C-alpha positions, 0 to 999 in steps of 0.5 A, spaced: 869 604 195 869 596 195 868 592 201 875 589 200 878 596 200 874 598 207 876 591 210 883 593 208 882 600 211 879 597 218 885 592 218 881 586 217 883 580 213 878 575 212 879 568 214 879 562 208 871 561 207 870 554 211 868 548 207 861 545 210 861 540 215 854 537 213 849 537 207 848 544 205 851 550 201 855 556 205 851 561 201 844 560 197 841 566 193 834 567 191 830 573 189 836 578 190 837 575 197 843 571 200 842 566 205 849 565 209 849 558 213 851 558 220 858 560 221 862 557 226 868 561 230 875 560 228 880 564 231 887 563 228 885 557 225 882 554 231 875 553 233 872 557 239 869 551 243 865 551 250 859 554 253 858 561 256 856 561 263 861 555 264 868 555 261 867 561 256 867 569 258 862 574 255 868 577 252 871 571 249 864 569 247 863 576 243 870 575 240 867 568 237 861 572 235 865 577 231 869 571 228 863 568 226 861 575 222 868 575 219 866 568 216 860 570 214 864 575 210 869 570 207 863 566 205 860 572 201 867 573 198 868 566 196 861 566 192 863 573 189 858 577 193 861 581 198 861 587 193 854 586 192 851 587 199 846 592 199 844 591 206 845 586 212 837 584 213 838 579 219 843 575 223 841 569 227 846 568 233 846 561 237 850 562 243 852 555 247 850 557 254 848 554 260 841 555 262 842 561 267 846 565 262 842 571 259 847 575 256 846 572 249 845 579 246 851 582 249 855 576 245 851 577 239 854 584 239 860 581 236 857 580 230 852 585 229 858 591 231 862 588 225 857 588 220 855 596 222 863 597 222 864 594 215 857 596 212 855 603 215 848 604 215 847 598 211 850 593 216 844 595 221 840 589 221 834 585 225 837 580 229 835 574 234 840 572 239 838 565 243 841 561 248 842 553 246 844 547 250 849 545 244 852 547 237 856 543 232 863 541 234 862 544 241 862 551 238 861 557 243 857 561 238 854 560 231 851 566 226 847 565 220 845 571 216 840 574 211 843 579 206 840 583 200 844 584 194 845 589 189 843 587 182 850 584 178 
């Protein structure tokens, strides 16, 4: 089964891959590894902004992380790599949060759970989930990825 067929089975429609907001490429491939640049959370075309522990709830943060995960998949699809995913190796989740907010791992689960849902065992990965004082464009969450690719 292709990944696009799996997404259809799950009722998931990928967003349009976002253009870079600075001087970088969305996906860089080297040695069979795809490095996906940090992706921001767009829901219904709108960027999810704010800070966890201030004006964004834990549930909304997890939804934002899931939206970042969907954008990671969209970037892989735009690069023609989605069906070549062999394993999600690592996700890095950056959560715009107040100093006293400590549920970053629960927020990051939004992206992590999506990867396992889409790729099964191959979607289980290592991860970092860190709180940061600010993100580009006031985004609530940003997630990047390291992905192992099958030979073309």
